[in-house]
N, C-alpha and C positions, 0 to 999 in steps of 0.2 A: 172664218178661219180655215185654212186649207187642212185637209185630213190626209196625212202621209203614212203609208205603211212602211215599216222597217222589218225586213226579214230577220227573224230572231232564232235561226237554227243553230248558229254558233258565231263566233267572231265579235267584233267591237260594235255590236248593235246598241248598247246602252249609251255610248258616246254620241252616236248619231241621234238618238232620242233627245239627249240633252241639247245638242246643237239645234235641232228642229224646234224644240220648245223655246229656246232663247230667241229664235227667229219669229216666234209668234204662231207656230203651226202646232196642230195636234198630231202626236205620234201614236201609231197603232202597231203593236207588236204582232207580227205575222208568223205563225208556226204551222198553220194548216189552212185549208180553204175556209173562207168565211161563209160560204153558201154553195148552192148548186149552179148549174149552167156552165157554159164554156169559159167564163171568167172566174169561176170558183167563188163568186161573191166579192171579188176584189174590185169590181167596177164601181163599188161605192167609195173607193179611195180616189184622191186627186193625184196621187203619185206614189212611187214605191222606191225605197232605197235598198240596194243589195250591198251589205257591208263586207269588210275584209274578213279573212278567216282562212280556211283551207278549201280550195275550190273543188277538188275532187270529192271531198266529204260533203260539201254543200250541194254539189250536183246530185250525188246519190240521195241525200235527204230530200231534196226538191222532188226527185222522182218518186221516192218511197211515200212521201206525204202528198203526192198528186198535186204539186204546186207548179211544176215546170211548165206544163201546157197552159194553165190559166194565166200565169205571168207572161208567157210569150204572147198569148192572145191579147192581153191588156196592152202590151207594147205595140203590137201590130195595129191596134185600134187607136193609138195615139196617146196612151197614158204616159206621162213623163216618168222615166226610169233613171236612176243614178247608181252606178256601180263603182265601188272603191276597192282597189287592190284585187282580192279574189272575186269581188263583185264585177269588176271590169272583165276578168277572165270569162266569167259566166255569160257576159253580154256578147263576147266576140264570136264571130262566125267560125274562125279557124284557130285552133289551139295547138301549140307545139310544145314538145318537151326536148330536153337535151341532156346528155350525160356530162357535158362540159359546160359549166355555168360561169358567166362573168361575175366578178366580185365587186365591181364598182361601176358608177355611171360612166366614167371615162373609158373603161375597158369594154363597154357594151356596144360600141359604135357599129361595126359591120355585123352582118348576120352570123351568129355563132355556128360552128361546125356541128355535125352529127345531129341535126334536127330530125325529129320524127313526129308525125301527127299523133295527137291524143284522141282517144275515143270517149273521153269523159263527157257526161251530159252537159249541155250548154243551151242558152236561149238563142244564140245566133242572130241577134238583132242589130249588131254593130258590124259593119263590113270592114273587118280588120283581122289581121293575123297577130296573135299574141304568144309570147314565150313565157311559160310559167317560171317563177323564181329566178328570173334572169339576172337580177342584181346580187345574187349570192346567198349566203347563209344568214341566219339571224344576226350573227356577229358582224356581218358586213352591212347592216342597216345604216342609213345616213340621213342627214337633213340638208336642205339647201333652200335658197330663195328662188321663187319662180315668178315670172311675169305671165299672167293668165289673161288672155285677150277677152274683153268683155267683163272682166272682174277687177283686176288690179289697175286697169286703165279707166275704170268707170268712176267719174267724179261724183261723190255724194257728200252732203254736209257732214254726216256722221262717220264717214269713212274716207280719210285722206288717201291720196295716191301713195301706194307703197307695195313692194313685192309681197308675195304670199309665202310663208314658211311652209315647206312641204316635208313630211316625214315618210321616208321610204323604208318599208320593212319587208324583206324578201320579195321585193316588188316585181311585178310582171313587166315585160318589155314589149311594146307594140312594134312589131317588125315592119309592117306595112299597113296602110289604110286605103280604103276605096275612095273613089272620086267624090262621093257624097259625105265623107267624113271630114269635119272641120277640126283642124289641130289648134287647140287653144293655148297650149303651153308645151315647152320642151325642157327636159332635164338637161343640166349642163353637160357638155362634152368637151372634146379637145379644142373645138372651135364652135362658132355659132351654127355651122352647117351640120355638125355631127351630133348635135343634141337630139335625143330620141323623144318622141311624143310622150308627154306625161299627163295631159288632159285633152280629151276629144269630145266632140259632139256630133251626132247624126240625127237631125230632126229634134225630137224630144228625148233622145237617149243620150245621157251624159256619162262619161267614164273618166276615172282618174286612177293612175297607177300608184298614187300615194294616199295618205290617210289624212284628209282635212279635218276629220272629227277629233284628231288627237292634239289639235292646237286650239287656241281661243279665237282664231280667225273664222268668222261665220260667213264670209263673203261667198264662198263656193256653194254653201247650202242656200244662201239667199238667191244666188244665180239660178240654182235648180228650181227653187220655188217660183221664180219668174217665168219658168217654162209652162206653168199651169195656165190653161186658157182662161 
C-alpha cells in the first residue's frame, strides 16, 4: 500500500485524504517534519500532495515549520509530488500577481496587464510561470469538463472513457511552461488554441489548477499514484 503524505497546514486536505483512501493508499497528514536530516523524515513517504488553500499563507507556514527545504529536497530526489490550486502555485518556479484579474476562463487568454513578480516562498520544482487568483474572485468560480491526457483517454474496465469534471475556485493561471513540462489538459477558451493549461506534469511533479478532490472522480489521484516507482 503506497504511503502518501498530505500537507495539512490549511486548505482542502481532508478531501485529498478521502480520495487517497478510496484509491487504496495510506494517507499521512503532514504538519511538521517527521524526523531529521535533509528530507525532514519525509523520505519515508512514497509521495506528497500539496492541497488548495491560500498560497502565501501556506508558503509562510512551510517556512515557519521548516518544511519548505525538506519537501524541495524530496522532489529533487524523485519523490512524486502533486499540487492542486494553491499547491500548484507553490510548485512553480515563477509566481506573478496582478492588480487586474480575469473573471472567467474565456477572459484569461492573453497575458494580463500589470503583472509583477511575487516574492512569496515556493518550491520552484515546476518550470512554469503562474498567476495567482487569475480566474477571479470566489464568486467567479466555475466548473467545466476537461480531457486530461493519460487520464480521461486511458481505457480501464472500471473507468469508461469520459471527460473529467473540474472545479475551479479562484484558480491560478499558468502563463507559460518550460520545454520539459508536459501539458495534460487545457481549460476551455474562446477556441481550442486559447485554452490555458489546467493540468501539467514535469517528471514526477504533477500540478492542477483545479480541485480534483472536490468531485467523486478518482482518476487524477490514481494517475498520481501511478508515478510511484
